[in-house]
C-alpha positions as CSV (number, residue, x, y, z in Angstrom):
1,M,53.2,180.0,138.8
2,S,53.8,179.9,142.5
3,R,55.4,183.4,142.4
4,T,52.3,184.8,140.5
5,L,50.0,183.3,143.1
6,T,52.2,184.9,145.8
7,Y,52.1,188.4,144.2
8,F,48.3,187.9,143.6
9,F,47.6,187.1,147.3
10,A,49.9,189.9,148.4
11,L,48.1,192.4,146.3
12,L,44.8,191.1,147.5
13,M,45.8,191.6,151.1
14,V,47.1,195.1,150.3
15,L,43.6,195.9,148.9
16,V,41.9,194.4,151.9
17,V,43.9,196.5,154.3
18,L,44.2,199.7,152.3
19,G,40.9,199.6,150.5
20,P,38.7,200.9,153.4
21,L,41.4,203.5,154.3
22,M,41.5,204.8,150.7
23,M,37.7,204.9,150.5
24,M,37.6,206.9,153.9
25,V,40.1,209.4,152.6
26,T,38.3,209.9,149.2
27,V,34.9,210.5,150.9
28,S,36.4,212.8,153.3
29,L,37.8,214.9,150.3
30,N,34.4,215.1,148.7
31,P,32.7,218.5,149.5
32,S,29.4,217.5,147.9
33,E,27.4,215.8,150.7
34,P,24.3,215.2,148.4
35,D,26.6,213.5,145.9
36,I,27.9,211.1,148.6
37,S,24.4,210.4,150.1
38,V,22.9,209.6,146.6
39,N,25.7,207.4,145.6
40,M,26.3,205.7,149.0
41,G,26.5,202.0,148.4
42,T,28.1,202.3,145.0
43,I,31.7,203.0,143.9
44,R,30.7,206.5,142.8
45,A,30.5,207.7,146.4
46,F,34.2,207.1,146.7
47,I,35.2,209.0,143.6
48,P,34.9,212.8,144.3
49,H,34.4,215.0,141.3
50,V,36.0,217.9,143.1
51,V,38.8,217.5,145.8
52,S,38.5,219.9,148.7
53,F,39.4,220.1,152.4
54,E,36.1,221.7,153.4
55,N,35.1,218.6,155.5
56,Y,38.3,218.8,157.5
57,Q,37.9,222.5,158.1
58,A,34.3,221.9,159.2
59,V,35.5,219.3,161.8
60,L,38.3,221.4,163.1
61,T,36.1,224.5,163.5
62,D,33.0,222.8,165.1
63,R,32.6,224.3,168.5
64,N,30.3,221.6,169.7
65,H,32.9,219.0,169.1
66,P,36.4,220.5,169.7
67,F,38.6,218.0,167.8
68,L,41.9,219.5,168.9
69,R,40.8,219.2,172.6
70,Y,39.9,215.6,172.0
71,L,43.2,215.0,170.3
72,F,45.0,216.6,173.3
73,N,43.1,214.4,175.7
74,T,43.8,211.3,173.8
75,A,47.5,211.9,173.3
76,F,47.9,212.9,177.0
77,I,46.1,209.9,178.3
78,V,47.8,207.4,175.9
79,G,51.2,208.9,176.6
80,A,50.8,208.7,180.3
81,I,49.7,205.1,180.1
82,L,52.5,204.3,177.7
83,I,55.2,205.8,180.0
84,G,53.7,204.5,183.2
85,A,53.1,201.0,181.8
86,I,56.6,200.6,180.4
87,L,58.4,201.8,183.6
88,V,56.1,200.1,186.2
89,N,55.8,196.7,184.5
90,S,59.5,196.5,183.5
91,M,60.6,197.4,187.1
92,A,58.2,194.7,188.5
93,A,59.4,192.2,185.9
94,F,63.1,192.8,186.7
95,A,62.4,192.4,190.4
96,L,60.6,189.1,189.7
97,A,63.4,187.9,187.5
98,W,66.4,188.9,189.6
99,G,65.1,189.9,193.0
100,Q,65.7,188.0,196.3
101,G,62.1,187.2,197.3
102,R,61.1,183.7,198.1
103,Y,57.8,183.7,196.5
104,R,58.8,185.3,193.2
105,K,57.6,182.2,191.2
106,W,54.2,182.4,192.7
107,A,53.9,186.0,191.9
108,V,54.7,185.2,188.2
109,V,52.0,182.4,188.2
110,A,49.6,185.0,189.6
111,V,50.6,187.4,186.7
112,V,50.1,184.8,184.1
113,A,46.7,184.0,185.5
114,M,45.7,187.7,185.3
115,I,46.3,187.6,181.6
116,A,43.3,185.5,181.1
117,V,41.0,187.9,183.0
118,P,39.2,190.2,180.5
119,M,39.1,193.8,181.1
120,E,35.2,193.8,180.7
121,S,34.9,191.6,183.9
122,L,36.7,194.4,186.0
123,V,34.7,197.3,184.6
124,L,32.0,197.5,187.3
125,P,34.3,197.1,190.3
126,L,36.6,199.7,188.9
127,L,33.8,202.1,188.2
128,L,32.5,201.6,191.8
129,M,36.0,202.2,193.1
130,S,36.7,205.3,190.9
131,S,33.3,206.7,192.0
132,R,34.1,206.4,195.8
133,M,37.5,207.9,195.0
134,G,35.9,210.9,193.3
135,I,37.9,210.7,190.2
136,V,35.2,210.0,187.7
137,N,35.4,212.4,184.7
138,S,39.1,213.1,185.0
139,Y,42.4,212.2,183.4
140,E,43.3,209.9,186.3
141,V,40.4,207.6,186.0
142,Q,41.4,207.0,182.4
143,I,45.1,206.4,183.1
144,L,45.5,204.6,186.4
145,P,43.6,201.4,185.7
146,F,45.8,200.6,182.7
147,I,49.2,201.2,184.0
148,A,49.6,197.7,185.5
149,N,49.5,195.3,182.6
150,A,49.8,191.5,183.2
151,F,50.8,190.9,179.6
152,A,53.4,193.6,179.5
153,L,54.8,192.4,182.9
154,F,55.1,188.8,181.6
155,L,56.8,189.9,178.3
156,F,59.3,191.9,180.2
157,Y,59.9,189.0,182.6
158,Q,60.5,186.5,179.9
159,F,63.0,188.9,178.4
160,F,64.8,189.7,181.7
161,T,65.3,186.0,182.5
162,K,67.2,185.5,179.3
163,I,69.9,188.1,180.5
164,P,73.1,186.2,181.2
165,K,73.5,185.6,185.0
166,D,77.2,186.5,184.8
167,L,76.2,190.1,183.6
168,I,73.9,190.5,186.7
169,E,76.5,189.1,189.0
170,A,79.2,191.5,187.6
171,A,76.8,194.4,188.3
172,R,76.4,193.3,191.9
173,V,80.2,193.0,192.3
174,D,80.6,196.5,191.1
175,G,78.2,197.6,193.9
176,M,75.0,198.2,191.9
177,N,71.8,197.6,193.7
178,L,68.6,195.9,192.1
179,F,67.3,199.3,190.7
180,Q,70.6,200.4,189.4
181,T,71.0,197.0,187.7
182,Y,67.6,197.4,186.1
183,W,68.2,201.0,185.1
184,Y,71.7,200.8,183.6
185,I,71.6,197.1,182.3
186,G,68.1,195.7,182.1
187,L,66.1,198.7,180.6
188,P,68.7,199.6,177.8
189,L,68.7,195.9,176.7
190,C,65.0,195.6,176.3
191,K,64.4,198.3,173.6
192,P,62.8,195.8,171.1
193,I,60.4,194.7,173.8
194,I,59.5,198.3,174.7
195,A,58.9,199.0,170.9
196,T,56.6,196.0,170.6
197,L,54.6,196.8,173.7
198,S,54.4,200.6,172.7
199,I,52.7,199.7,169.5
200,L,50.3,197.2,171.3
201,I,49.4,199.6,174.1
202,F,49.2,202.6,171.9
203,L,46.7,200.8,169.5
204,E,44.7,199.5,172.5
205,Q,44.4,202.7,174.3
206,W,44.1,205.0,171.2
207,N,40.9,203.0,170.2
208,N,39.7,202.3,173.8
209,Y,36.0,203.0,174.0
210,L,34.2,201.1,176.7
211,W,35.9,202.4,179.8
212,P,36.2,206.1,178.6
213,V,32.4,206.3,177.7
214,M,31.5,205.1,181.1
215,V,33.7,207.5,183.1
216,T,33.7,210.8,181.1
217,R,31.1,213.5,180.9
218,G,31.3,216.2,178.3
219,P,34.2,217.3,176.0
220,E,36.7,218.3,178.8
221,F,38.2,214.9,179.4
222,R,36.6,213.0,176.4
223,P,39.1,211.1,174.1
224,L,38.7,210.7,170.4
225,S,37.2,207.3,170.5
226,V,34.2,208.5,172.5
227,A,34.1,211.9,170.6
228,M,33.9,210.0,167.3
229,A,30.8,208.2,168.4
230,A,29.2,211.4,169.7
231,Y,30.1,213.2,166.4
232,F,28.5,210.4,164.4
233,D,25.3,210.7,166.4
234,S,25.1,214.4,165.8
235,N,26.2,214.3,162.1
236,R,24.5,211.2,160.7
237,M,23.8,212.9,157.4
238,Y,27.3,214.3,156.9
239,W,29.4,211.4,155.7
240,G,32.2,213.6,154.4
241,Q,32.8,215.1,157.8
242,I,32.5,211.8,159.6
243,M,35.2,210.4,157.3
244,A,37.4,213.5,157.8
245,F,37.1,213.0,161.6
246,A,38.0,209.3,161.2
247,V,41.1,210.0,158.9
248,M,42.5,212.6,161.3
249,M,41.9,210.2,164.2
250,S,43.9,207.5,162.3
251,I,46.9,209.6,161.3
252,P,48.6,209.5,164.8
253,I,48.5,205.7,164.7
254,M,50.2,205.6,161.4
255,V,52.8,208.2,162.5
256,F,53.6,206.4,165.7
257,F,54.0,203.1,164.0
258,L,56.5,204.6,161.5
259,I,58.5,206.0,164.3
260,V,58.9,202.8,166.3
261,Q,58.7,200.2,163.4
262,R,62.5,199.8,163.2
263,H,62.7,198.5,166.7
264,F,59.6,196.5,166.2
265,V,61.1,194.7,163.2
266,Q,64.3,194.1,165.3
267,S,62.2,192.4,168.0
268,V,60.3,190.2,165.6
269,T,63.5,189.2,163.7
270,G,65.4,188.7,166.8
271,S,62.7,186.4,168.2
272,A,62.7,184.4,165.0
273,V,66.5,184.0,165.0
274,K,66.4,182.8,168.7
275,G,63.6,180.5,167.9
């Protein structure tokens, strides 16, 4: 009986998670917009009579909303943030964990306090600063504010403090400085943490909307999240194309997770074993 209930709730969770995605895909494959509009609100809208990729073609060939340009912008911005955040925060965390500074503990306390500060409270000061620097409507303004990440730094710090002191001392005896110890010992050891943070940062930045909508003007630097809202505003009556846009926007997230999932699982299981 208990096993049956377990399977039932597992199936229910799968339907809750995959149901909206499957509905999105089926609507995007329906070339008949009148059929979708008439049946919207019923299950018939999600069962196409004819399967076609016309909606995807329409999205990809729309000159007013260049999807591939938006995709490039988003991939470039997210990739730059991901690489920058991993390197900068891991280096800072290693220095706080094994550096020689007297006030390292106070710096860690300040980092923990910054985790509680929501990004929304910093939007206006950042916008004013970006405007004065002349970087509004650029890649830089969408990348630089997100490289320093208090949560990522704290997570790296917690990991680096668990490295055996003998290993660090052996590196120092061999003549390694702090950066060399980080590069050859600390960074290779924290691959599971990098995988976990990569997923979190990727999801957050791929779907980031508030900051990009405030600092971008036009399609040249616009990411997919802002482009999706603009596309919806200009195509309210074309649900098939809107869903096709949403499907193509979601695919990179799933692909990225499949790539790093092995390291993510190692991170979760490793934490469970240590706990």
